[in-house]
Structures are given as structure tokens and as C-alpha cells.
ZADO-16291 format. One record per residue (C-alpha): residue in one letter; z, x, y. Coordinates in Angstrom, 1 decimal. Each point is the difference from the previous one (the first is absolute). Layout:
! residues N
<r><resn>A</resn><w>Z</w><u>X</u><v>Y</v></r>
...
END
This chain:
! residues 110
<r><resn>M</resn><w>0.0</w><u>-0.1</u><v>0.1</v></r>
<r><resn>I</resn><w>-1.0</w><u>1.5</u><v>3.3</v></r>
<r><resn>L</resn><w>2.8</w><u>-0.7</u><v>2.9</v></r>
<r><resn>L</resn><w>-0.2</w><u>0.6</u><v>3.6</v></r>
<r><resn>L</resn><w>3.2</w><u>1.2</u><v>1.2</v></r>
<r><resn>R</resn><w>1.5</w><u>0.5</u><v>3.7</v></r>
<r><resn>D</resn><w>3.3</w><u>0.7</u><v>-1.2</v></r>
<r><resn>R</resn><w>1.9</w><u>1.5</u><v>-2.9</v></r>
<r><resn>A</resn><w>-1.0</w><u>-1.3</u><v>-3.5</v></r>
<r><resn>T</resn><w>2.4</w><u>-2.2</u><v>-1.9</v></r>
<r><resn>P</resn><w>0.5</w><u>1.2</u><v>-4.1</v></r>
<r><resn>E</resn><w>-2.1</w><u>-3.0</u><v>-0.8</v></r>
<r><resn>Q</resn><w>-3.0</w><u>1.1</u><v>2.6</v></r>
<r><resn>L</resn><w>0.4</w><u>3.8</u><v>-1.7</v></r>
<r><resn>E</resn><w>-0.2</w><u>-1.6</u><v>-3.2</v></r>
<r><resn>Q</resn><w>-3.2</w><u>-2.0</u><v>0.4</v></r>
<r><resn>M</resn><w>-1.8</w><u>2.8</u><v>1.8</v></r>
<r><resn>L</resn><w>0.9</w><u>2.1</u><v>-3.4</v></r>
<r><resn>K</resn><w>-1.2</w><u>-2.5</u><v>-2.1</v></r>
<r><resn>Q</resn><w>-4.0</w><u>1.5</u><v>0.4</v></r>
<r><resn>H</resn><w>1.2</w><u>3.9</u><v>-1.2</v></r>
<r><resn>K</resn><w>3.5</w><u>-0.3</u><v>-1.3</v></r>
<r><resn>F</resn><w>1.2</w><u>3.1</u><v>1.6</v></r>
<r><resn>Y</resn><w>-1.6</w><u>0.3</u><v>3.6</v></r>
<r><resn>I</resn><w>-1.4</w><u>-2.0</u><v>2.6</v></r>
<r><resn>K</resn><w>-3.5</w><u>0.5</u><v>1.8</v></r>
<r><resn>T</resn><w>0.7</w><u>-0.6</u><v>3.7</v></r>
<r><resn>A</resn><w>-1.7</w><u>0.3</u><v>3.2</v></r>
<r><resn>I</resn><w>1.9</w><u>0.1</u><v>3.4</v></r>
<r><resn>D</resn><w>-0.9</w><u>-1.1</u><v>3.5</v></r>
<r><resn>I</resn><w>1.8</w><u>3.2</u><v>1.8</v></r>
<r><resn>E</resn><w>-0.4</w><u>-1.7</u><v>3.3</v></r>
<r><resn>R</resn><w>1.0</w><u>-3.4</u><v>-0.7</v></r>
<r><resn>R</resn><w>2.8</w><u>1.2</u><v>-2.9</v></r>
<r><resn>V</resn><w>-1.7</w><u>-2.6</u><v>-2.2</v></r>
<r><resn>L</resn><w>0.4</w><u>1.2</u><v>-3.8</v></r>
<r><resn>V</resn><w>-2.2</w><u>-2.0</u><v>-2.9</v></r>
<r><resn>G</resn><w>0.6</w><u>1.1</u><v>-3.8</v></r>
<r><resn>G</resn><w>-0.8</w><u>-1.2</u><v>-3.0</v></r>
<r><resn>G</resn><w>-3.5</w><u>-0.8</u><v>-1.7</v></r>
<r><resn>G</resn><w>-2.3</w><u>2.2</u><v>-2.1</v></r>
<r><resn>L</resn><w>-1.7</w><u>2.2</u><v>3.1</v></r>
<r><resn>H</resn><w>1.3</w><u>1.6</u><v>3.1</v></r>
<r><resn>A</resn><w>-3.2</w><u>-1.9</u><v>1.4</v></r>
<r><resn>D</resn><w>1.5</w><u>-3.4</u><v>-0.8</v></r>
<r><resn>C</resn><w>3.1</w><u>0.8</u><v>1.9</v></r>
<r><resn>E</resn><w>-2.2</w><u>1.1</u><v>2.8</v></r>
<r><resn>E</resn><w>-2.2</w><u>-2.7</u><v>0.2</v></r>
<r><resn>K</resn><w>3.0</w><u>-2.3</u><v>0.6</v></r>
<r><resn>L</resn><w>1.3</w><u>2.1</u><v>2.8</v></r>
<r><resn>L</resn><w>-3.4</w><u>-0.2</u><v>1.6</v></r>
<r><resn>D</resn><w>0.1</w><u>-4.1</u><v>-0.3</v></r>
<r><resn>D</resn><w>3.1</w><u>-0.1</u><v>1.5</v></r>
<r><resn>G</resn><w>-1.1</w><u>1.9</u><v>3.2</v></r>
<r><resn>S</resn><w>0.5</w><u>3.8</u><v>-0.7</v></r>
<r><resn>R</resn><w>-2.8</w><u>2.7</u><v>1.0</v></r>
<r><resn>Q</resn><w>-1.4</w><u>2.0</u><v>-2.5</v></r>
<r><resn>Q</resn><w>0.8</w><u>3.2</u><v>1.9</v></r>
<r><resn>D</resn><w>3.8</w><u>-1.0</u><v>-0.5</v></r>
<r><resn>I</resn><w>0.1</w><u>-0.8</u><v>-3.7</v></r>
<r><resn>W</resn><w>0.9</w><u>3.1</u><v>-2.5</v></r>
<r><resn>A</resn><w>0.5</w><u>-0.5</u><v>-3.6</v></r>
<r><resn>A</resn><w>2.7</w><u>1.5</u><v>-2.5</v></r>
<r><resn>S</resn><w>1.3</w><u>-0.8</u><v>-3.4</v></r>
<r><resn>F</resn><w>3.9</w><u>-0.4</u><v>-0.3</v></r>
<r><resn>M</resn><w>2.0</w><u>0.4</u><v>-3.1</v></r>
<r><resn>P</resn><w>3.4</w><u>-1.7</u><v>0.7</v></r>
<r><resn>L</resn><w>1.9</w><u>1.4</u><v>-3.2</v></r>
<r><resn>T</resn><w>-0.5</w><u>3.8</u><v>1.3</v></r>
<r><resn>G</resn><w>-0.9</w><u>-0.9</u><v>3.8</v></r>
<r><resn>K</resn><w>-2.9</w><u>2.5</u><v>-0.2</v></r>
<r><resn>I</resn><w>-3.3</w><u>-0.9</u><v>2.6</v></r>
<r><resn>I</resn><w>-3.4</w><u>0.9</u><v>-1.1</v></r>
<r><resn>Y</resn><w>-1.6</w><u>0.2</u><v>3.1</v></r>
<r><resn>E</resn><w>-3.9</w><u>-0.2</u><v>-1.3</v></r>
<r><resn>S</resn><w>-2.4</w><u>-2.9</u><v>0.0</v></r>
<r><resn>M</resn><w>-3.6</w><u>-0.6</u><v>0.7</v></r>
<r><resn>V</resn><w>1.4</w><u>-2.2</u><v>3.0</v></r>
<r><resn>N</resn><w>1.2</w><u>3.1</u><v>1.5</v></r>
<r><resn>L</resn><w>-3.7</w><u>1.5</u><v>-0.2</v></r>
<r><resn>R</resn><w>-1.8</w><u>0.1</u><v>3.8</v></r>
<r><resn>P</resn><w>-2.4</w><u>2.5</u><v>1.2</v></r>
<r><resn>R</resn><w>1.3</w><u>-0.2</u><v>3.5</v></r>
<r><resn>Q</resn><w>3.4</w><u>-0.4</u><v>-0.6</v></r>
<r><resn>N</resn><w>1.4</w><u>1.4</u><v>-3.3</v></r>
<r><resn>R</resn><w>-2.6</w><u>2.0</u><v>-2.4</v></r>
<r><resn>S</resn><w>1.8</w><u>-0.5</u><v>-3.2</v></r>
<r><resn>M</resn><w>1.6</w><u>-2.4</u><v>-2.1</v></r>
<r><resn>E</resn><w>3.5</w><u>1.4</u><v>0.3</v></r>
<r><resn>I</resn><w>1.5</w><u>-0.8</u><v>3.5</v></r>
<r><resn>L</resn><w>-0.6</w><u>3.7</u><v>2.0</v></r>
<r><resn>D</resn><w>1.7</w><u>-0.7</u><v>3.3</v></r>
<r><resn>P</resn><w>3.8</w><u>0.4</u><v>-0.4</v></r>
<r><resn>N</resn><w>1.1</w><u>-2.2</u><v>2.7</v></r>
<r><resn>I</resn><w>-1.7</w><u>-2.7</u><v>-1.5</v></r>
<r><resn>K</resn><w>1.1</w><u>1.3</u><v>-3.5</v></r>
<r><resn>E</resn><w>3.5</w><u>-0.7</u><v>1.3</v></r>
<r><resn>R</resn><w>0.0</w><u>-3.2</u><v>1.3</v></r>
<r><resn>V</resn><w>-1.9</w><u>-1.5</u><v>-2.9</v></r>
<r><resn>G</resn><w>3.1</w><u>1.4</u><v>-2.0</v></r>
<r><resn>Q</resn><w>2.3</w><u>-1.3</u><v>2.4</v></r>
<r><resn>I</resn><w>-1.3</w><u>-3.4</u><v>-0.4</v></r>
<r><resn>I</resn><w>-0.6</w><u>0.1</u><v>-3.6</v></r>
<r><resn>I</resn><w>4.1</w><u>1.3</u><v>-0.3</v></r>
<r><resn>E</resn><w>1.2</w><u>-2.6</u><v>2.8</v></r>
<r><resn>F</resn><w>-1.8</w><u>-2.8</u><v>-2.0</v></r>
<r><resn>L</resn><w>-0.1</w><u>0.6</u><v>-3.3</v></r>
<r><resn>G</resn><w>2.3</w><u>2.8</u><v>-0.7</v></r>
<r><resn>N</resn><w>3.8</w><u>0.3</u><v>-1.4</v></r>
<r><resn>L</resn><w>-0.1</w><u>-3.7</u><v>-1.6</v></r>
END
């Protein structure tokens, strides 16, 4: 199940987002609006939900989160942008830090 979050996830919401992949959650984050979408099969599914909600493409970044370990993987096709980020991994340390902070704030330590 794909959920759009503007606040910290409840344990029930976290469980719903884990249904697709069991041990990790695909996420897309609007770092300017501080909105997180998690769940589903692909980061692109989460990205689409953010775009439908009014996010700008340049503000959306994707990562995967493993709640059991707290590990964040900052790689996704969503992050590959010739003018902004020339890799599937988020290269800009400031953007990477903001993505990590929002993921931990919304999904971590539950």
C-alpha cells in the first residue's frame, strides 16, 4: 500500500508500507514540502503520488528504508537527472542529509 505522509507514520501505517517488500520500504520525499510517500513496488509509484499532490520534480528524491536496521539506501532511477544528479545515488551531501532526516523523522524508531 502506498501512503502519503505529512507527519510521523503510525505503527499500522508502517506495517502497511512494508507489505510489498517485507523488510524495506520504497520512498519518495519532497524535501521542500517535507512530504513522504512510502510503500508500493517502485520508487516511481511514490514519485507519481507526490507529483499528483503538487510536488515539483526537482524537489523529489527517492530512497529505500529498512526499519529493522535503520539503514537507508539512497539509490533509485528517480534520482537520475542529467542536469541535477548524474547517478542513481543521491550525490549532493546536503540533499542526501535532508532525505535521511525526513525518512528518520517520519519512519524511524517506531
